[in-house]
C-alpha positions, -999 to +999 in steps of 0.1 A: -686-452+882-690-488+877-663-507+860-688-522+836-697-488+823-661-478+818-655-510+798-686-504+778-676-469+769-641-481+758-657-507+736-679-481+719-649-459+713-629-487+697-659-497+675-660-461+662-623-461+651-614-473+616-602-508+613-567-511+598-562-546+584-534-563+563-546-575+529-526-593+501-519-571+469-507-588+437-473-576+425-459-584+390-425-580+374-417-589+338-386-599+319-387-600+281-366-620+257-369-608+221-363-632+193-351-619+159-344-639+128-334-622+095-343-643+064-318-635+037-332-624+003-326-651-022-332-638-057-316-647-090-319-641-127-302-665-151-299-671-188-285-696-212-288-695-250-288-715-282-280-703-317-306-703-345-305-728-373-286-723-406-308-714-436-305-702-471-288-669-474-268-674-442-231-676-451-218-680-416-235-689-383-257-683-366-234-685-335-238-679-298-208-674-276-225-672-242-237-698-217-252-729-234-265-747-203-286-738-173-281-722-149-260-699-170-246-672-148-226-654-175-243-621-180-231-613-215-232-631-248-234-624-285-256-639-312-241-634-346-245-644-383-232-633-417-260-631-442-268-620-478-291-590-481-327-600-482-322-628-457-343-630-424-323-651-400-334-663-366-302-655-346-311-676-316-331-680-284-322-671-248-338-691-220-344-672-187-349-684-152-361-660-124-370-664-087-371-641-057-384-646-021-386-608-015-420-595-006-436-581-037-417-604-060-397-591-090-400-574-124-378-579-155-379-551-181-361-553-215-345-524-234-342-530-271-316-510-290-316-504-328-287-523-344-261-498-357-231-501-380-213-474-359-220-448-386-254-435-396-271-467-407-293-488-384-316-518-384-344-507-362-361-526-334-397-535-344-426-541-319-447-555-347-443-584-372-423-576-403-429-587-438-405-615-447-399-602-482-400-564-478-395-558-441-363-544-425-357-545-387-354-569-359-379-585-334-379-601-300-405-629-296-414-642-262-421-679-257-453-667-241-471-635-251-458-630-287-436-601-297-422-575-273-439-544-285-418-516-271-384-509-255-387-508-217-416-533-217-421-558-189-405-591-200-412-611-169-428-604-135-443-621-105-458-602-075-456-633-053-425-648-037-409-675-058-381-699-050-352-717-067-371-750-064-400-737-087-386-707-107-404-688-134-391-693-170-393-674-203-376-674-236-366-646-261-361-654-298-343-628-320-349-625-357-334-600-381-352-589-413-333-574-443-341-564-478-321-565-510-314-527-503-301-532-468-266-516-467-236-538-461-218-535-427-217-551-393-247-540-372-246-544-334-269-535-305-276-546-270-307-562-255-306-554-218-328-572-193-331-555-159-342-577-129-356-555-101-369-563-066-371-546-032-348-561-006-362-555+030-329-567+046-310-540+029-335-514+039-334-524+075-296-522+076-298-486+064-319-475+094-300-454+120 
């Protein structure tokens, strides 16, 4: 057999074999740095007060023994007056400031107790205006929105985040109405304001 045929046969055999080549394949490895920043919840509810003005039938006061200047972080205080029956004194006005950067904002509700002499006699909270000559009870008037109509009512609220540089404000003015038949005694009761918000930083700390 001629050499040229042998070489030709070998060439055909090689051409029929699969060609194994070296090709570049992209490889990727990743490293991740996670950034985490917790923004503290900054919410506050503050109050300061001022006594009402003296008027006919008021024999002592009105007085206020709580905070008298903003920001007013003292949480308790008493408005007081000594009056003759049939007198309708304005005991005083509380000034409130509220702000909260929590998502969803905040809500303030107010609970209004009847005034009691510690026995069986009361001066009831009234959600409606009282007659100045024949009415007996006490009212809470907001600086905006008129009288608080029921105990547990919303006093302040804001669904958006607010900050100490631009807080919300509100006032509450207390007036007591008596008649000539109102029984003598010292009547007391609490007006309780509850400032509520959801703190996401506390919730995250409670997760396992």
